Backbone as CSV, one residue per row, in Angstrom:
resi,resn,N_x,N_y,N_z,CA_x,CA_y,CA_z,C_x,C_y,C_z
1,MET,0.794,-1.170,-0.007,-0.008,-0.001,0.010,0.861,1.263,0.017
2,ASP,1.990,1.248,0.728,2.835,2.376,0.760,3.458,2.648,-0.612
3,LYS,3.708,1.649,-1.370,4.341,1.864,-2.698,3.326,2.530,-3.608
4,ILE,2.014,2.221,-3.484,0.938,2.857,-4.347,0.842,4.289,-4.016
5,ARG,0.874,4.616,-2.660,0.807,5.969,-2.216,2.025,6.763,-2.754
6,LEU,3.191,6.177,-2.715,4.365,6.880,-3.184,4.280,7.161,-4.649
7,VAL,3.773,6.199,-5.442,3.639,6.411,-6.899,2.678,7.496,-7.217
8,ILE,1.564,7.518,-6.501,0.485,8.570,-6.675,1.130,9.955,-6.305
9,PHE,1.745,9.971,-5.152,2.414,11.227,-4.685,3.397,11.724,-5.681
10,LEU,4.360,10.885,-6.244,5.294,11.305,-7.156,4.655,11.672,-8.481
11,THR,3.635,11.041,-8.854,2.943,11.430,-10.087,2.289,12.796,-9.966
12,LEU,1.598,13.044,-8.918,0.959,14.350,-8.681,2.043,15.446,-8.597
13,LEU,3.153,15.178,-7.821,4.152,16.112,-7.630,4.834,16.460,-9.041
14,SER,5.025,15.426,-9.860,5.637,15.612,-11.173,4.787,16.477,-11.945
15,ILE,3.544,16.177,-12.031,2.595,16.920,-12.961,2.511,18.401,-12.544
16,SER,2.372,18.607,-11.150,2.183,19.940,-10.705,3.462,20.767,-10.946
17,THR,4.645,20.121,-10.700,5.936,20.814,-10.868,6.143,21.130,-12.297
18,LEU,5.810,20.186,-13.217,6.011,20.479,-14.617,5.122,21.661,-15.117
19,LEU,3.850,21.597,-14.665,2.986,22.638,-15.083,3.308,24.033,-14.526
20,ILE,3.812,24.103,-13.385,4.227,25.363,-12.751,5.558,25.944,-13.060
21,SER,6.559,25.151,-13.172,7.946,25.725,-13.262,8.639,25.519,-14.515
22,CYS,8.030,24.838,-15.532,8.774,24.576,-16.747,8.480,25.487,-17.883
23,HIS,7.814,26.593,-17.622,7.518,27.594,-18.641,8.753,28.438,-18.806
24,LYS,8.878,28.929,-20.014,10.069,29.803,-20.279,9.888,31.162,-19.631
25,SER,10.904,31.743,-19.220,10.846,33.163,-18.599,10.703,34.129,-19.668
26,PRO,10.108,35.245,-19.268,9.857,36.270,-20.356,11.207,36.933,-20.784
27,GLY,11.195,37.461,-21.979,12.357,38.144,-22.556,12.306,38.149,-24.049
28,ALA,13.474,38.328,-24.591,13.567,38.431,-26.055,14.799,37.800,-26.584
29,ILE,14.858,37.464,-27.880,16.056,37.159,-28.536,16.403,38.202,-29.469
30,CYS,17.616,38.761,-29.356,18.077,39.839,-30.145,18.528,39.438,-31.494
31,ASN,18.689,40.450,-32.373,19.034,40.138,-33.793,20.480,39.496,-33.863
32,ASP,21.299,39.722,-32.878,22.636,39.147,-32.920,22.685,37.848,-32.171
33,GLY,21.537,37.323,-31.687,21.476,36.041,-30.996,21.510,36.119,-29.469
34,HIS,21.780,37.339,-28.927,21.841,37.531,-27.474,20.472,37.342,-26.877
35,ARG,20.406,36.683,-25.696,19.181,36.459,-24.888,19.015,37.565,-23.885
36,SER,17.930,38.284,-24.002,17.627,39.379,-23.053,16.472,38.963,-22.129
37,TYR,16.485,39.286,-20.916,15.422,39.053,-19.976,14.489,40.219,-19.858
38,SER,14.754,41.227,-20.624,13.977,42.526,-20.649,12.850,42.403,-21.637
39,THR,11.704,43.040,-21.382,10.638,43.059,-22.331,10.195,44.514,-22.610
40,GLY,10.766,45.499,-22.018,10.372,46.898,-22.194,11.034,47.542,-23.250
41,ARG,10.839,48.881,-23.284,11.392,49.782,-24.246,12.916,49.697,-24.085
42,GLY,13.616,49.594,-25.245,15.073,49.613,-25.295,15.661,48.188,-25.163
43,THR,14.790,47.107,-25.167,15.305,45.793,-25.198,16.144,45.559,-26.431
44,CYS,17.275,44.956,-26.255,18.225,44.643,-27.328,18.747,45.846,-28.094
45,SER,18.694,47.003,-27.537,19.107,48.229,-28.237,20.622,48.170,-28.555
46,TRP,21.378,47.491,-27.811,22.828,47.335,-28.164,23.152,46.141,-28.954
47,HIS,22.136,45.386,-29.331,22.336,44.120,-29.975,21.559,44.100,-31.392
48,GLY,21.272,45.219,-31.933,20.626,45.268,-33.211,19.134,45.127,-33.226
49,GLY,18.544,45.323,-32.071,17.038,45.247,-32.029,16.541,43.780,-31.656
50,VAL,15.252,43.753,-31.524,14.608,42.466,-31.135,14.337,41.679,-32.365
51,ASN,14.790,40.316,-32.340,14.458,39.446,-33.401,13.017,38.845,-33.082
52,HIS,12.783,38.372,-31.896,11.512,37.902,-31.517,11.381,37.854,-29.911
53,TYR,10.167,38.094,-29.437,9.992,37.867,-28.070,9.681,36.393,-27.758
54,ILE,10.026,35.986,-26.558,9.836,34.608,-26.118,8.433,34.433,-25.640
55,ASP,7.754,33.368,-26.045,6.432,33.032,-25.667,6.560,32.290,-24.207
56,THR,5.978,32.975,-23.209,6.066,32.357,-21.910,5.202,31.153,-21.674
57,ASP,4.297,30.940,-22.641,3.372,29.787,-22.491,4.085,28.516,-23.069
58,GLU,5.154,28.704,-23.689,5.970,27.574,-24.209,6.713,26.835,-23.146
59,ILE,6.824,25.558,-23.249,7.544,24.772,-22.290,8.971,24.614,-22.577
60,SER,9.778,24.841,-21.574,11.282,24.731,-21.711,11.680,23.224,-21.648
61,ILE,12.239,22.744,-22.703,12.639,21.297,-22.761,13.719,20.989,-21.763
62,PRO,14.767,21.759,-21.660,15.884,21.468,-20.598,15.275,21.411,-19.210
63,LYS,14.443,22.428,-18.858,13.888,22.361,-17.454,13.056,21.195,-17.257
64,THR,12.181,20.795,-18.221,11.303,19.699,-18.113,12.153,18.453,-18.021
65,ALA,13.068,18.287,-18.788,13.917,17.024,-18.745,14.605,16.902,-17.445
66,GLY,15.181,18.012,-16.995,15.879,18.024,-15.673,14.946,17.662,-14.534
67,LEU,13.749,18.171,-14.499,12.854,17.851,-13.440,12.409,16.382,-13.499
68,ILE,12.218,15.914,-14.703,11.764,14.454,-14.812,12.896,13.563,-14.295
69,VAL,14.115,13.851,-14.688,15.235,13.057,-14.185,15.348,13.092,-12.699
70,ALA,15.201,14.337,-12.111,15.309,14.535,-10.687,14.232,13.750,-9.903
71,ILE,13.008,13.794,-10.407,11.827,13.104,-9.803,12.132,11.592,-9.870
72,ILE,12.576,11.081,-11.045,12.752,9.695,-11.189,13.879,9.231,-10.199
73,PHE,15.036,10.035,-10.015,16.061,9.671,-9.177,15.648,9.659,-7.691
74,VAL,14.788,10.658,-7.294,14.369,10.728,-5.906,13.356,9.532,-5.664
75,GLY,12.556,9.281,-6.605,11.692,8.115,-6.524,12.435,6.823,-6.326
76,ARG,13.419,6.566,-7.178,14.196,5.347,-7.059,14.975,5.248,-5.716
77,VAL,15.539,6.380,-5.285,16.275,6.337,-4.028,15.295,5.973,-2.876
78,PHE,14.119,6.621,-2.943,13.111,6.362,-1.839,12.566,4.948,-1.916
79,ILE,12.253,4.399,-3.070,11.730,3.077,-3.232,12.868,2.086,-2.813
80,GLY,14.058,2.399,-3.281,15.187,1.490,-2.962,15.488,1.429,-1.430
81,SER,15.280,2.502,-0.749,15.502,2.464,0.664,14.421,1.751,1.387
82,LYS,13.235,1.714,0.869,12.118,0.983,1.478,12.309,-0.513,1.210
83,ARG,12.907,-0.906,0.161,13.100,-2.361,-0.178,14.118,-2.961,0.764
84,LYS,15.155,-2.222,1.161,16.225,-2.762,1.962,15.792,-3.150,3.382
85,LYS,14.712,-2.545,3.835,14.265,-2.762,5.291,13.628,-4.093,5.456
């Protein structure tokens, strides 16, 4: 029963974490390739202007992959420690 609770907990934690923290942060990509975290007037003024603004509703692949690996690792460590007892 404890293993089922752990799986449910990790699943809910994973889904909520991915939905909350894996979105890209606001900013812009400048014409010379520079990443700016600014969105106001003058953004990329020293880099040739704004190429495009970053869509904050988009999911960041590296953040998502990192969180998935971390959650799997924590789950395996926790499940492994329960098995040894």
